[in-house]
C-alpha positions in Angstrom: 33.7 -9.1 -5.8 33.0 -12.8 -5.2 31.0 -14.6 -7.9 27.4 -14.7 -6.8 25.6 -17.9 -7.3 22.2 -16.8 -8.6 20.4 -20.0 -7.7 20.5 -18.6 -4.1 18.0 -15.9 -5.2 15.9 -18.2 -7.3 17.1 -16.3 -10.3 16.4 -17.2 -13.9 14.0 -20.0 -13.1 11.1 -17.5 -12.8 11.3 -15.6 -16.0 8.5 -14.5 -18.3 8.2 -17.7 -20.3 7.5 -20.2 -17.5 6.9 -23.2 -19.7 10.2 -23.0 -21.6 12.6 -25.9 -21.4 15.9 -24.4 -20.4 19.4 -25.4 -21.3 20.8 -28.3 -19.4 22.2 -27.3 -16.0 25.7 -26.0 -16.1 27.5 -26.5 -13.9 25.6 -28.6 -11.4 22.3 -26.8 -11.9 23.1 -23.1 -11.6 24.6 -20.2 -13.4 27.2 -17.7 -12.2 27.3 -13.9 -12.7 29.4 -14.4 -15.8 27.4 -17.3 -17.4 24.1 -15.5 -17.6 25.4 -12.9 -20.1 25.5 -15.6 -22.8 21.8 -16.2 -22.5 19.5 -13.1 -23.2 16.5 -14.6 -21.5 18.4 -15.1 -18.3 19.6 -11.5 -18.5 15.9 -10.5 -18.8 15.2 -12.8 -15.9 17.2 -10.4 -13.6 14.4 -7.9 -14.1 11.5 -10.3 -14.2 12.5 -11.9 -10.9 12.2 -8.6 -9.2 8.4 -8.5 -9.7 8.2 -11.9 -7.9 9.8 -10.2 -4.8 6.9 -7.8 -4.5 3.8 -8.4 -2.3 0.8 -10.0 -4.0 -2.0 -9.4 -1.5 -3.0 -7.5 1.6 -2.9 -10.5 4.0 0.7 -9.9 5.3 2.7 -7.7 7.7 2.8 -4.8 5.3 -0.9 -4.9 4.5 -4.0 -5.6 6.7 -2.0 -6.9 9.7 0.0 -3.7 9.7 -3.2 -1.7 10.1 -4.1 -4.1 13.0 -1.1 -2.7 14.8 -2.4 0.9 14.6 -5.5 2.6 15.8 -7.4 1.2 12.8 -7.7 -2.3 14.2 -6.7 -5.1 16.6 -5.0 -8.4 15.7 -6.9 -11.3 17.2 -3.9 -13.5 18.0 -1.7 -12.5 20.9 1.1 -14.5 19.4 1.3 -12.4 16.2 4.5 -10.4 15.8 2.8 -7.2 15.0 0.4 -7.6 18.0 3.5 -7.9 20.1 5.1 -4.9 18.5 2.0 -2.8 19.2 2.0 -3.9 22.9 5.7 -3.4 23.4 6.8 -7.0 23.6 8.4 -7.6 20.3 11.7 -9.6 20.5 14.6 -9.2 18.1 14.4 -12.9 17.1 10.8 -12.5 15.8 11.3 -9.3 13.8 8.5 -9.2 11.2 10.3 -6.7 9.0 13.6 -8.4 8.5 12.2 -10.2 5.5 11.5 -6.9 3.8 15.0 -5.6 4.4 16.3 -8.8 2.8 13.8 -8.7 0.0 14.7 -5.2 -1.0 18.4 -5.8 -1.0 17.9 -9.0 -3.1 16.0 -6.8 -5.6 18.7 -4.2 -5.5 21.3 -6.9 -6.2 19.5 -8.0 -9.3 18.9 -4.6 -10.8 22.5 -3.5 -9.9 23.8 -6.5 -11.7 21.7 -5.7 -14.7 22.8 -2.0 -14.7 26.5 -2.5 -14.0 28.6 -1.4 -17.0 25.4 -1.3 -19.0 25.7 -5.0 -19.6 21.9 -5.5 -19.5 21.3 -2.7 -21.9 24.0 -3.8 -24.3 22.7 -7.4 -24.4 21.1 -8.3 -27.7 17.6 -9.7 -27.1 16.1 -9.8 -30.7 17.5 -10.0 -34.2 15.5 -7.1 -35.5 17.5 -4.0 -34.4 14.4 -1.7 -33.9 12.5 -4.2 -31.8 15.7 -5.1 -30.0 16.1 -1.5 -29.0 12.5 -1.4 -27.8 13.2 -4.3 -25.5 16.5 -2.9 -24.3 15.1 0.5 -23.4 12.2 -1.0 -21.6 14.4 -3.3 -19.5 16.8 -0.5 -18.8 14.0 1.7 -17.6 12.5 -1.0 -15.5 15.8 -1.6 -13.8 16.1 2.0 -12.7 12.4 2.1 -11.8 12.7 -1.1 -9.7 15.8 0.3 -8.0 13.8 3.4 -7.1 10.9 1.2 -5.9 13.0 -1.1 -3.6 14.9 1.9 -2.2 11.6 3.8 -1.5 10.4 0.7 0.4 13.6 0.7 2.4 13.3 4.4 3.2 9.6 4.2 4.2 10.0 1.2 6.4 13.4 1.9 8.0 14.1 5.6 7.6 14.0 7.5 10.8 15.9 9.3 13.5 18.9 7.2 14.6 20.2 6.9 18.1 22.8 9.4 17.1 20.1 12.0 16.6 20.4 12.2 12.8 17.6 11.6 10.3 18.9 8.5 8.5 17.7 6.3 5.6 19.2 3.1 4.4 22.7 2.1 3.1 22.7 3.1 -0.5 24.1 0.3 -2.7 24.4 0.9 -6.5 26.8 -2.0 -7.2 25.9 -5.7 -7.2 26.9 -6.4 -3.6 26.9 -9.9 -2.3 24.8 -9.8 0.9 26.5 -12.9 2.3 29.9 -11.3 2.2 31.2 -11.3 5.8 33.4 -8.3 5.1 30.5 -5.9 4.3 30.0 -3.2 6.9 27.7 -0.5 5.6 26.7 2.9 6.9 23.2 4.3 6.7 23.1 7.3 4.4 21.3 10.4 5.5 17.6 10.6 4.9 18.1 13.4 2.4 20.8 11.5 0.5 18.4 8.5 0.1 15.7 10.8 -1.2 18.1 12.3 -3.8 19.2 8.8 -4.9 15.6 7.7 -5.4 14.8 10.9 -7.4 17.8 10.3 -9.6 16.7 6.7 -10.4 13.1 7.9 -11.0 14.4 10.4 -13.5 16.7 7.9 -15.2 13.8 5.4 -15.5 11.6 8.0 -17.1 14.2 8.6 -19.8 13.7 5.0 -21.0 10.2 4.1 -20.2 7.0 4.9 -22.0 4.5 7.0 -20.1 2.3 3.9 -19.7 2.0 0.4 -21.0 -1.1 0.8 -23.2 -1.9 -0.6 -26.6 -3.4 2.7 -27.7 -0.1 4.4 -27.1 1.7 2.0 -29.4 0.5 2.6 -33.0 2.4 -0.2 -34.6 0.9 -3.7 -34.2 4.4 -5.1 -34.9 5.8 -3.2 -31.9 2.9 -4.4 -29.7 4.6 -7.8 -29.6 7.2 -6.2 -27.3 5.4 -3.1 -25.9 1.9 -1.9 -24.9 -0.8 -3.4 -22.7 0.9 -6.8 -22.4 3.2 -5.1 -19.9 0.4 -3.8 -17.7 1.5 -4.2 -14.1 5.2 -3.5 -14.9 7.0 -0.2 -14.1 6.2 2.7 -16.5 6.6 6.5 -16.5 3.4 7.4 -14.8 4.2 4.9 -12.0 7.4 6.8 -11.5 5.6 10.1 -11.3 3.2 8.6 -8.7 6.2 7.2 -6.7 7.8 10.7 -6.8 4.5 12.1 -5.3 4.6 9.6 -2.5 8.3 10.1 -1.8 7.9 13.9 -1.6 4.7 13.7 0.4 6.6 11.9 3.1 9.7 14.0 2.8 7.5 17.1 3.2 5.7 15.9 6.3 6.5 17.3 9.7 8.6 14.4 11.0 10.9 14.5 8.0 10.7 18.2 7.2 11.6 20.0 10.4 12.3 23.2 8.4 8.9 23.0 6.6 10.5 23.3 3.2 7.5 24.3 1.0 9.2 23.2 -2.2 8.8 19.5 -1.1 5.0 20.0 -0.7 4.9 21.7 -4.1 6.7 18.9 -5.9 4.4 16.3 -4.2 1.3 18.3 -5.3 2.6 18.7 -8.9 3.5 15.1 -9.3 0.2 13.8 -7.9 -1.7 16.2 -10.2 0.2 14.9 -13.2 -1.1 11.4 -12.4 -4.6 12.6 -11.8 -4.6 14.4 -15.1 -3.2 11.4 -17.0 -5.9 9.2 -15.7 -8.7 11.7 -16.4 -7.5 12.9 -19.8 -5.7 9.9 -21.3 -6.8 6.7 -19.6 -10.4 7.7 -19.4 -10.5 8.1 -23.2 -8.9 4.9 -24.4 -8.3 2.6 -21.4 -11.7 2.5 -19.8 -10.8 4.6 -16.7 -14.0 6.2 -15.3 -13.8 7.6 -11.8 -17.5 7.0 -11.3 -16.9 3.3 -11.4 -16.7 1.4 -8.1 -13.3 0.0 -7.3 -13.1 -3.6 -8.2 -10.6 -5.3 -5.9 -10.9 -8.6 -7.9 -10.0 -7.2 -11.3 -6.2 -7.2 -11.8 -6.8 -4.9 -14.8 -9.0 -2.4 -13.0 -8.4 0.9 -14.8 -8.0 2.9 -11.6 -4.8 1.1 -10.8 -1.5 3.0 -11.3 0.7 0.0 -10.4 -0.3 -3.3 -8.8 1.1 -6.7 -8.1 0.9 -9.9 -10.0 -2.4 -11.5 -9.1 -3.3 -14.7 -7.3 -6.0 -16.5 -9.3 -9.0 -18.3 -7.7 -7.9 -17.1 -4.3 -9.9 -17.0 -1.0 -7.2 -15.7 1.4 -8.9 -12.4 2.3 -12.3 -14.0 2.8 -10.8 -16.6 5.2 -8.7 -13.9 6.9 -11.6 -11.5 7.7 -14.8 -13.5 8.1 -15.6 -14.9 11.6 -15.4 -18.5 12.5 -19.2 -18.9 12.1 -18.7 -18.2 8.3 -15.6 -20.3 7.8 -13.1 -17.5 8.5 -10.4 -16.8 11.0 -11.5 -13.3 12.2 -7.8 -12.5 12.2 -8.2 -8.7 12.5 -11.0 -6.5 13.8 -11.7 -2.9 12.9 -11.4 -0.5 15.8 -14.2 1.7 17.2 -11.9 4.7 16.4 -11.9 3.7 12.7 -15.7 3.2 12.7 -16.2 6.6 14.3 -14.0 8.2 11.6 -16.6 7.4 9.0 -18.9 10.4 8.7 -22.6 10.4 8.1 -24.1 10.2 4.7 -24.6 14.0 4.7 -20.8 14.4 5.1 -20.8 15.6 8.7 -18.6 13.8 11.2 -20.6 12.0 13.9 -19.4 14.4 16.5 -21.1 17.4 14.7 -24.7 18.1 15.9 -25.7 18.6 12.3 -24.8 15.1 11.4 -27.9 13.5 12.8 -25.9 10.7 14.4 -27.9 8.6 16.9 -25.6 6.7 19.4 -28.5 4.3 20.1 -28.5 3.4 16.4 -24.9 3.9 15.5 -24.9 2.2 12.1 -27.8 4.0 10.5 -27.3 6.7 7.9 -23.5 6.4 7.6 -21.2 7.2 4.8 -21.5 4.5 2.1 -17.8 3.7 2.5 -18.6 2.4 6.0 -20.9 -0.2 4.6 -18.3 -1.2 2.0 -15.6 -1.7 4.5 -17.0 -2.9 7.8 -19.3 -5.8 9.0 -21.1 -4.7 12.1 -23.7 -6.1 14.5 -26.8 -7.2 12.4 -25.0 -6.6 9.1 -25.8 -9.0 6.4 -23.3 -10.6 4.0 -25.3 -10.7 0.7 -24.4 -12.6 -2.4 -23.3 -10.0 -4.9 -25.1 -11.3 -8.0 -28.4 -12.1 -6.4 -28.6 -10.1 -3.1 -29.4 -13.3 -1.2 -28.4 -13.2 2.4 -25.6 -15.6 3.1 -24.8 -14.7 6.7 -26.0 -12.3 9.4 -23.6 -11.0 12.0 -24.5 -11.4 15.7 -21.9 -9.4 17.7 -23.8 -8.9 20.9 -22.6 -10.7 24.1 -23.6 -14.3 23.6 -24.0 -14.0 19.9 -22.2 -16.4 17.6 -19.8 -13.7 16.3 -19.2 -11.9 19.7 -15.6 -11.1 20.8 -14.1 -13.9 22.8 -16.8 -16.4 22.0 -14.4 -18.4 19.8 -10.8 -17.9 18.8 -11.9 -17.0 15.2 -13.9 -14.0 16.2 -12.6 -10.4 16.1 -11.9 -8.8 19.5 -13.6 -5.6 18.6 -17.1 -6.9 17.6 -16.4 -5.6 14.0 -15.2 -7.7 11.1 -13.7 -6.4 7.9 -15.5 -6.4 4.5 -12.9 -4.6 2.4 -11.2 -6.9 -0.2 -13.9 -9.6 0.5 -15.6 -11.1 -2.6 -19.3 -11.2 -1.9 -19.8 -14.3 -3.9 -17.6 -16.5 -1.7 -19.3 -19.0 0.5 -17.4 -22.0 1.9 -20.7 -23.9 2.1 -21.4 -23.8 -1.6 -21.0 -27.0 -3.6 -18.9 -25.0 -6.1 -17.1 -22.3 -4.2 -16.7 -19.1 -6.2 -13.3 -17.5 -5.9 -11.8 -14.4 -7.5 -8.3 -13.1 -8.2 -6.6 -11.2 -5.5 -3.8 -8.7 -5.9 -2.3 -5.7 -4.2 -3.1 -2.2 -5.7 0.2 -0.5 -4.7 -0.9 2.9 -6.1 -4.3 3.9 -7.4 -5.8 7.1 -8.7 -7.6 7.7 -5.4 -4.2 7.7 -3.6 -3.0 10.5 -5.9 -6.2 12.6 -5.2 -5.5 12.3 -1.5 -1.8 13.1 -1.9 -2.6 16.1 -4.1 -5.2 17.5 -1.6 -2.8 17.2 1.3 0.2 18.6 -0.3 -1.5 21.4 -2.3 -3.3 22.6 0.9 0.0 23.1 2.6 1.1 25.3 -0.2 -2.0 27.3 -1.2 -4.8 26.4 1.2 -8.0 24.6 0.4 -9.6 27.0 -2.1 -6.9 28.1 -4.5 -7.6 26.8 -8.1 -5.1 28.8 -10.1 -1.8 27.4 -8.9 -2.4 23.8 -9.8 -5.5 24.0 -12.0 -7.4 22.3 -9.2 -8.1 23.3 -5.7 -7.5 20.9 -2.8 -11.2 21.2 -1.9 -12.4 20.3 -5.3 -10.0 17.3 -5.3 -11.7 16.1 -2.2 -15.1 16.7 -3.8 -14.1 13.9 -6.2 -14.1 11.6 -3.2 -17.0 13.0 -1.1 -19.5 13.5 -3.9 -19.9 9.8 -4.3 -20.3 9.3 -0.6 -23.0 11.9 -0.1 -25.0 10.8 -3.1 -24.6 7.2 -2.2 -22.7 6.3 -5.4 -20.0 3.7 -5.0 -17.6 5.4 -7.4 -16.1 8.8 -8.0 -17.5 11.6 -10.0 -15.3 12.7 -12.9 -16.1 16.3 -12.4 -16.8 17.5 -8.8 -20.3 18.9 -8.3 -20.6 22.6 -8.6 -20.9 23.1 -4.9 -19.2 21.0 -2.1 -21.4 19.3 0.5 -22.3 21.6 3.4 -19.6 20.3 5.8 -16.8 20.5 3.2 -18.0 24.0 2.3 -17.5 25.1 5.9 -13.8 24.1 5.9 -11.8 27.1 4.8 -8.5 27.1 6.8 -5.4 25.1 6.1 -5.5 23.5 9.6 -9.1 22.4 9.4 -8.7 21.1 5.8 -5.6 19.2 6.8 -7.5 17.4 9.5 -10.3 16.6 7.0 -7.9 15.2 4.4 -6.1 13.0 7.0 -9.5 11.5 8.0 -10.4 11.0 4.3 -7.1 9.3 3.8 -7.7 7.1 6.9 -11.1 5.7 5.8 -10.2 5.5 2.1 -7.0 3.5 2.6 -7.9 1.5 5.7 -6.3 -2.0 5.8 -4.0 -1.2 2.9 -1.0 -1.0 5.2 -0.5 2.8 5.1 -1.8 4.0 8.5 1.4 3.4 10.5 3.5 5.4 8.0 1.0 8.1 7.9 0.9 8.5 11.7 4.7 8.4 11.7 5.1 11.2 9.2 2.3 13.4 10.5 3.1 13.3 14.3 6.1 14.3 16.3 5.3 12.4 19.4 3.9 8.9 20.3 0.5 10.0 21.6 -1.4 8.8 18.5 0.4 5.5 18.6 -0.2 4.8 22.3 -3.9 5.4 22.8 -6.2 2.7 24.1 -7.8 0.9 21.1 -11.5 0.3 21.5 -14.3 -1.9 20.2 -18.0 -1.9 20.6 -19.6 -3.6 23.6 -23.1 -4.8 22.7 -25.9 -6.1 24.9 -29.1 -7.5 23.5 -32.3 -6.6 25.3 -35.2 -9.0 25.6 -37.2 -7.0 23.1 -34.5 -7.4 20.4 -33.0 -3.9 20.7 -29.4 -3.3 21.6 -27.4 -1.2 24.1 -24.1 0.0 22.6 -21.0 0.9 24.5 -18.4 2.4 22.2 -15.8 2.7 25.1 -14.9 -1.0 25.4 -11.1 -1.0 25.7 -9.7 -3.9 23.8 -6.0 -3.3 23.8 -3.5 -0.9 25.3 -0.6 0.1 23.0 3.0 0.7 24.1 5.2 2.1 21.4 8.6 3.4 22.2 9.3 4.6 18.7 7.5 6.0 15.6 10.0 4.1 13.5 10.5 0.4 12.7 13.7 -1.2 13.8 16.8 -1.9 11.7 16.8 -5.7 11.7 18.8 -7.0 14.7 20.6 -9.5 12.6 22.0 -6.7 10.4 23.1 -4.7 13.4 25.0 -7.7 14.6 26.6 -8.3 11.2 27.5 -4.6 10.5 28.8 -2.5 13.4 28.6 0.7 11.3 24.8 0.5 11.2 23.0 2.9 13.6 19.8 1.7 15.1 16.6 3.9 15.1 15.7 5.6 18.3 13.4 3.8 20.7 15.0 0.4 19.9 17.8 0.4 22.4 17.4 -3.3 23.2 18.1 -4.1 19.5 21.7 -3.0 19.5 
């Protein structure tokens, strides 16, 4: 193995003590694989650097833009790579996912270097032997956890049916491989082999890591110097359980589970339930978790988080991204009419049900509270959060200042996105208020949705005995707040479900309901493409016409609404993302995913 120059990865510079004056450069400003073992902080830097490789917000190609390439939305720019992918014109040279392939293998290189021959674990970090072991065990656990995390990201993004007809994952690499070595020619492992490797690393991580990084779980104040809440946001045991739930949920889904192995659904349900119970029975007692509380996207320490990114302080990226040009934004992505129609009415009924009370002439009245929390629509008001003062009123009718096509910074669908937007931000203020932004990779709500979907496949919607919670009551956690108008979640579901939920009693009908709940709850978090891929076995859901709302203003101030305004035609040839073309050229053993024949 050639000596890898770690400067190439930005290693060691970005370790936990950023203000430290490091040793003089040797030689010529970088360290080799052998040099770093003489410096414990630089060994720890192998792990710390991995967190810098992870996304920090939703304004990228694995976040809100990714939803804009699904039936949830439309990307405004016709030059954006994901817009081109959605319309069938993506070229190999502008692959938007190559950076994630490279990122994940960089992360794997770092953790594999740490784990090789137990050199990271056997490094001495502190003089005190007890505290030293505390640090060693945490770092060893984080190394396995991060390896599982990067591998899961590779599997989710690039796993699929290859052109050879086999379900394939990614090339499993558990040694510190130099990615620039011209002699490397890897094969993709099977999908099942990749799952088993990730499970193995999850279990190894859980042998070393605490269940969670919380001060109340560390009784010794002396140990809290090197354990506890100061490591919030880093990998821990409950994060690994949540990752296992997501892994098995995908592996159990129709596209990746042609034999419908029920054991996969069962493990997904049990893992998700374990996270649900931890939050409700442990974190709610001592860490402030209360499922009634509204999600706070601007609090990096929001108790509903299972694992999140490092945060960007005083940031305005999401506000600039989503607001229209008339309010100093870019209108980069617009919500689709299909997504808007997916939000039910406040009484819980879908708008297609006669009992819903939906009025197509007043389509935004009486909707589920989540609709108002996520979407700016015609005549909606952006109100300053602390005072309720109106900062901006949306005019999306033809000729209105925010109408599609009026300026380049307006959405194409006549909807703008409110989710992740801080309602105290106004670019016209003398002192602009900004808030932290981060990415909540996994939160408690995700686990409620995962449990409901997986458990329903095993026992149906009403069984409580098998898991101690029925799928229907899990969904009641979500829907009770919507029907009542509360912005949070109720810790105990109401005694009776809402009328519509009560009417759903078959596996098939409940599955459809859960999928819709997942869609509206996770919109613009970058999950929709992967959900469609795992749920479907054809491309029909990918290739529908994406619509917006056509709006005409009458002389008397009323509006005529046309929800059938076609905004974009989609043309997908594959439900999988492509293996990066540059990697296919470099490694002849790699098999491309089906539907990407031009990328061989």
